[in-house]
C-alpha positions in Angstrom: -0.3 -0.2 -0.1 1.2 3.4 -1.1 0.1 6.4 1.1 0.5 10.1 -0.4 1.5 12.7 2.0 1.2 16.5 0.8 2.6 19.6 3.3 1.1 19.8 6.6 -1.8 22.4 5.9 -0.7 25.8 6.8 3.3 25.1 7.1 6.4 24.8 5.1 7.2 21.7 6.6 8.9 18.7 4.4 6.9 15.3 3.8 9.3 14.1 6.1 8.6 16.2 8.8 5.1 15.9 8.2 5.6 12.0 8.4 7.9 11.7 11.5 5.2 14.2 13.5 2.3 12.1 12.7 3.9 8.4 12.7 1.8 7.8 15.5 -1.3 7.6 12.9 1.0 5.3 10.4 1.6 3.1 13.8 -2.3 2.4 14.5 -3.1 2.0 11.2 -0.7 -1.2 10.5 -1.9 -2.5 14.5 -5.3 -2.3 12.8 -4.7 -3.8 10.2 -2.6 -6.9 11.7 -5.5 -7.6 14.8 -8.1 -7.5 12.0 -6.4 -10.4 10.0 -5.8 -12.0 12.9 -9.8 -11.6 14.4 -10.9 -12.9 10.6 -8.9 -16.0 10.4 -9.4 -18.5 8.0 -11.2 -21.6 7.7 -9.4 -24.9 8.5 -8.7 -25.6 4.8 -6.9 -22.8 4.2 -4.8 -21.7 7.6 -1.5 -21.7 8.4 -0.1 -24.1 11.1 1.4 -21.6 12.9 0.9 -17.7 12.9 4.4 -17.5 14.2 7.4 -17.4 11.8 9.5 -20.1 13.5 8.6 -24.0 11.9 7.0 -26.0 14.3 9.3 -28.5 16.0 6.8 -31.6 17.2 7.8 -34.7 18.9 6.1 -37.8 20.4 6.1 -38.9 23.8 6.4 -42.2 24.7 3.9 -43.8 27.6 5.9 -46.2 28.0 8.6 -44.3 29.4 7.5 -44.8 33.1 8.7 -48.4 32.5 12.0 -47.7 30.5 15.3 -48.1 31.9 16.4 -45.3 32.7 13.1 -43.7 32.6 11.9 -41.0 30.8 9.2 -39.0 32.5 7.1 -36.3 31.5 9.5 -34.1 33.9 12.1 -35.2 31.3 11.1 -32.6 28.8 11.9 -29.9 31.7 15.4 -31.6 32.8 17.0 -31.8 29.6 15.4 -28.3 27.8 13.4 -30.2 25.8 9.9 -28.5 26.7 11.6 -24.9 25.8 12.6 -26.2 22.2 9.2 -28.3 21.6 6.2 -26.3 19.7 4.4 -29.4 20.2 4.2 -32.9 21.8 1.8 -35.7 20.8 1.3 -38.3 23.6 1.9 -41.4 22.5 -1.1 -43.1 22.8 -4.6 -43.5 23.3 -6.1 -46.7 22.5 -8.4 -47.4 19.3 -10.6 -50.8 20.2 -13.9 -51.9 20.8 -15.4 -49.5 18.8 -14.6 -46.8 21.2 -11.6 -44.3 22.2 -10.1 -45.3 25.3 -6.9 -44.7 28.0 -4.1 -46.8 26.8 -2.7 -47.8 30.0 -4.5 -46.3 32.8 -1.4 -47.0 35.2 0.5 -44.7 33.3 -1.4 -42.1 32.3 -3.9 -41.8 35.6 -2.3 -43.7 38.5 1.1 -43.7 38.9 2.1 -41.2 42.2 5.1 -39.1 41.0 7.5 -38.7 43.9 8.6 -34.6 44.6 11.6 -35.2 42.8 9.8 -37.1 39.3 6.8 -34.5 39.3 7.0 -31.3 36.6 6.0 -28.8 39.6 8.6 -30.7 42.4 5.5 -32.0 44.5 4.6 -35.4 45.6 1.2 -36.8 43.8 -1.4 -36.9 46.2 -4.6 -38.8 45.9 -6.7 -37.4 42.9 -5.8 -36.7 39.4 -2.2 -38.6 39.2 -0.3 -40.3 36.2 1.4 -38.8 33.0 -1.6 -37.0 32.2 -1.3 -34.9 35.5 2.2 -34.2 34.9 1.2 -33.3 31.1 -1.2 -30.3 33.1 2.0 -29.2 35.2 3.9 -29.1 32.2 1.2 -26.6 31.0 1.2 -24.6 33.1 5.0 -24.1 33.0 5.1 -23.8 29.5 1.4 -21.8 28.4 2.6 -21.8 24.8 2.9 -25.4 24.1 0.4 -27.7 22.4 -0.4 -31.3 23.9 -2.3 -33.7 21.0 -3.3 -37.2 21.9 -2.2 -39.5 19.3 -4.8 -42.5 18.7 -3.2 -45.6 17.8 -4.7 -49.2 17.5 -5.1 -51.7 14.6 -5.6 -51.1 11.3 -8.8 -53.7 11.0 -10.2 -51.0 14.0 -9.7 -48.0 13.0 -11.7 -49.7 9.8 -14.8 -50.7 11.7 -14.6 -47.3 13.3 -14.8 -45.4 10.3 -18.2 -47.4 8.9 -20.8 -45.1 8.2 -23.2 -46.7 10.7 -20.4 -46.9 14.1 -18.7 -43.5 12.7 -20.3 -40.5 15.1 -20.6 -42.4 18.0 -16.8 -43.6 17.9 -15.9 -39.8 17.3 -17.9 -39.0 20.5 -16.1 -41.0 22.9 -12.6 -39.8 21.3 -13.6 -36.4 21.9 -15.7 -37.0 25.7 -12.5 -38.7 26.7 -10.0 -36.6 25.4 -11.3 -33.3 24.4 -14.1 -32.6 27.2 -11.4 -34.3 29.3 -13.9 -36.8 31.2 -11.5 -39.1 33.0 -13.9 -41.3 35.0 -14.1 -41.3 39.2 -15.1 -37.5 38.8 -11.7 -36.4 36.8 -12.5 -34.1 34.3 -10.0 -31.8 32.8 -11.3 -30.1 29.3 -8.3 -28.5 28.7 -5.5 -31.1 29.1 -5.3 -31.9 25.4 -5.3 -29.6 22.3 -6.3 -31.9 19.9 -6.0 -35.6 18.4 -3.6 -36.4 16.2 -5.1 -40.0 14.0 -2.5 -42.8 13.4 -4.5 -45.2 11.1 -1.8 -47.4 9.5 -3.1 -47.7 7.2 -6.6 -47.6 5.0 -7.1 -49.7 2.5 -8.5 -48.8 -1.1 -12.2 -49.5 0.6 -11.3 -47.8 3.2 -10.6 -44.3 1.7 -13.7 -42.7 1.6 -14.4 -43.7 5.0 -11.3 -42.5 6.4 -11.6 -38.9 4.9 -15.3 -38.7 6.4 -13.8 -40.1 9.6 -11.8 -37.1 9.6 -14.9 -34.7 8.7 -16.9 -36.1 11.8 -13.6 -35.6 13.7 -13.3 -32.1 12.7 -16.9 -31.5 13.0 -17.3 -32.8 16.8 -14.2 -31.0 17.6 -15.0 -27.6 16.6 -18.6 -28.0 18.1 -17.2 -28.4 21.3 -13.8 -26.0 21.2 -12.9 -24.1 17.9 -9.2 -24.1 17.2 -8.4 -27.6 18.6 -5.9 -29.1 16.1 -6.3 -32.1 14.4 -3.4 -34.0 12.7 -2.4 -37.4 10.9 0.5 -39.5 11.1 1.2 -41.0 7.0 3.8 -43.6 5.9 6.3 -42.3 4.0 4.4 -43.3 0.8 1.6 -42.5 -0.7 1.1 -46.2 -2.0 0.1 -46.6 1.0 -2.9 -45.1 0.6 -4.7 -46.1 -2.3 -7.9 -44.2 -3.6 -7.3 -41.4 -0.8 -7.6 -38.0 -1.8 -5.2 -36.1 0.0 -5.9 -32.4 -1.1 -9.2 -33.3 0.3 -7.8 -34.7 3.6 -5.1 -31.5 3.6 -8.2 -29.4 3.9 -9.5 -31.2 7.2 -6.9 -31.1 9.0 -4.0 -28.9 10.9 -0.6 -30.5 9.9 0.4 -33.6 8.1 3.3 -35.7 9.9 5.3 -37.7 7.3 6.8 -40.7 8.7 9.8 -39.9 6.7 11.9 -43.9 8.1 12.2 -46.6 7.6 12.8 -46.7 4.2 15.8 -49.5 4.7 15.5 -51.6 7.7 16.6 -55.1 9.3 13.9 -56.9 7.6 16.1 -56.2 4.4 18.9 -58.4 3.9 21.0 -55.1 2.7 22.2 -52.7 4.5 20.6 -49.3 3.9 20.0 -45.6 5.3 17.2 -45.5 8.2 15.9 -42.2 6.6 18.3 -40.8 4.1 17.4 -36.8 2.8 18.3 -37.5 -0.7 19.9 -39.9 -3.0 22.1 -40.4 -5.8 20.0 -39.9 -9.0 22.2 -42.3 -10.6 21.3 -45.4 -8.0 18.7 -46.9 -6.7 18.9 -48.0 -3.0 14.8 -47.2 -1.7 13.2 -44.3 -0.9 14.7 -40.7 0.4 12.9 -38.0 2.6 13.1 -35.4 -0.5 11.3 -38.3 -2.6 8.5 -38.6 -0.3 7.6 -34.9 0.6 8.0 -34.6 -2.8 5.2 -36.6 -3.9 2.5 -35.4 -1.5 3.2 -31.8 -2.7 2.2 -33.2 -6.0 -0.9 -35.0 -4.7 -2.2 -31.9 -3.1 -1.0 -31.2 0.8 0.0 -27.8 1.3 3.7 -27.6 1.8 2.6 -25.5 4.9 0.9 -28.4 6.6 3.4 -31.1 6.0 5.4 -32.3 8.8 9.3 -34.1 7.7 9.5 -37.0 10.1 12.5 -37.7 12.1 13.9 -40.5 14.1 15.7 -40.9 16.8 16.2 -44.4 17.0 18.6 -46.4 14.3 19.3 -50.2 13.0 21.7 -52.5 12.7 23.0 -55.4 10.9 25.6 -57.9 11.7 27.9 -60.0 9.2 28.5 -57.7 7.1 31.5 -57.7 4.2 33.8 -55.0 4.5 33.4 -53.3 1.0 32.3 -49.5 0.9 32.6 -49.9 4.5 29.8 -52.1 5.3 27.4 -49.7 3.2 25.1 -51.2 0.7 26.4 -55.2 1.7 24.5 -58.4 2.6 24.3 -58.7 6.5 22.4 -60.5 8.6 19.1 -57.5 10.7 19.7 -57.1 14.3 16.0 -57.3 15.3 14.4 -54.6 16.8 15.4 -50.2 17.0 17.7 -49.0 19.6 17.5 -45.4 20.3 20.0 -42.8 19.3 21.5 -42.6 22.9 22.2 -46.8 22.9 24.0 -46.0 19.6 25.7 -42.9 20.3 27.6 -44.6 23.2 28.8 -47.5 20.9 32.5 -46.0 20.2 34.9 -48.7 20.7 36.1 -50.1 17.5 33.2 -48.4 15.2 34.5 -45.9 12.3 32.2 -43.4 11.6 30.9 -42.3 8.1 28.8 -39.9 6.0 26.8 -39.7 3.2 28.1 -36.4 0.9 24.8 -36.2 -0.5 22.4 -37.0 2.5 24.8 -36.4 5.5 23.4 -39.4 6.5 25.6 -41.2 9.0 26.4 -44.9 9.6 29.2 -46.6 11.8 31.0 -49.8 11.1 33.4 -52.0 12.8 34.4 -54.6 10.4 31.2 -56.5 11.2 28.5 -54.6 12.2 26.7 -51.6 11.3 24.5 -49.2 12.6 22.5 -46.2 10.6 20.6 -43.7 12.6 20.3 -40.0 12.9 23.0 -37.5 14.4 23.4 -34.2 15.0 24.7 -33.2 11.8 22.0 -35.1 9.8 19.3 -33.5 12.0 20.6 -30.4 11.2 20.7 -30.3 7.9 17.1 -32.1 8.0 15.9 -29.2 10.0 17.3 -26.4 7.3 15.7 -28.6 4.4 12.2 -28.3 6.3 13.1 -24.6 6.6 14.2 -23.7 3.3 11.2 -25.8 1.3 9.4 -23.3 3.7 7.5 -27.1 5.7 5.4 -26.0 7.9 7.9 -27.9 10.3 9.4 -31.4 11.5 8.2 -34.6 13.3 10.2 -36.6 15.6 9.6 -40.6 16.3 10.4 -40.5 19.8 11.8 -38.0 22.0 13.2 -40.7 24.6 15.4 -41.8 22.1 17.7 -38.4 22.3 20.6 -38.6 24.6 20.3 -36.8 28.2 21.3 -33.4 27.3 18.8 -33.6 24.7 21.8 -33.4 22.1 19.6 -34.5 18.7 16.3 -32.2 19.5 18.5 -29.2 20.0 20.4 -29.6 16.4 16.7 -29.8 15.2 15.9 -26.5 16.5 18.8 -24.7 15.1 18.6 -26.3 12.0 15.0 -25.4 11.6 15.4 -21.9 12.9 18.4 -21.7 10.6 20.9 -20.5 13.4 24.5 -22.1 14.4 25.3 -24.8 11.9 26.4 -28.3 13.7 30.1 -28.7 12.7 31.3 -31.7 15.0 30.7 -35.5 15.1 30.6 -35.1 10.6 32.9 -38.4 10.5 34.2 -39.6 7.2 32.9 -38.2 4.2 31.2 -40.9 1.9 29.7 -41.1 -1.3 
């Protein structure tokens, strides 16, 4: 907008003098324009994920952290600095079974009595509201800008049954009553504990495509009826082929975020070693998918860039009996069952050499017989910068307990996403 300004009536002051003397008027106009824009808002189908210029960093919190060794508690997000770096926590998990939503682990969520030294507010739990859910409540009091969503997870067959026309409304009502209205039973009600729902249906078949979309519509409708502004998000697989018949552009209009699970491109189920989550790949070779290709596919399918979250793993996979050629990369090997957290892999120093792919930035470790593929601070920083450069909605992390005690990976992600201070350590030997 250009504003034409003449001389002040009855004086010979310059244009500049006039603007300086009346600059308060310009600030008022700009403030009003900004306020009106915020009040008007935009419908769910077109609004941005965050009004803030900083890209969202979303991390999944593991419900089972209360049982792990070492324990990963809600308070850990405070002691390791994660809470100040995250924009959103997706609590894994809420249960989808029996035609309804329910608390997946009542002991972890509602019953565990945390000691004073284990509690976010430094006070031991008393009778009443306890468990992880109470700790989340205290976390949100301490970090009021932090959003917390419940992640609904369950068997694909259960989701498919619940999404049927005759079951859909009742199923969604159970989810909204429990996690949005916060009716946890025994007189416990916490209507603002969760700021929305993350739906993790792995994966709708072609015959489920229409019901998948209808389920999201019903969730959007019932959530908005209770409290407008609640977030509805989905976690989706790294390949669109996992969603035959699904109109991803239509899905995007209903949700606030689409978290792409950009990991498990290679793993111990393959008899050949490869990268867990490579950002890019050599165009002349084909060693599986890449983050770059997955994100591009979702864009082409109609998902707005600003709603896409790039998935990042805080874990890794290994193979044993791996040959020495190419320092073990793309060689035959026997997969080591299960994943391992980054903090565990990072501790395996003796005998291992560190290597890095020049193009993708992906690291691997090899000691002459065992190879590990994982994410490290350098690759995490690089991916964060990629998300920023591509104007993505942000990044999504599975899951926070895989990090070191001082949050080494998450700090690197935040630096990359915010575009500050490049990571310069832990580079290893560069290899193609």
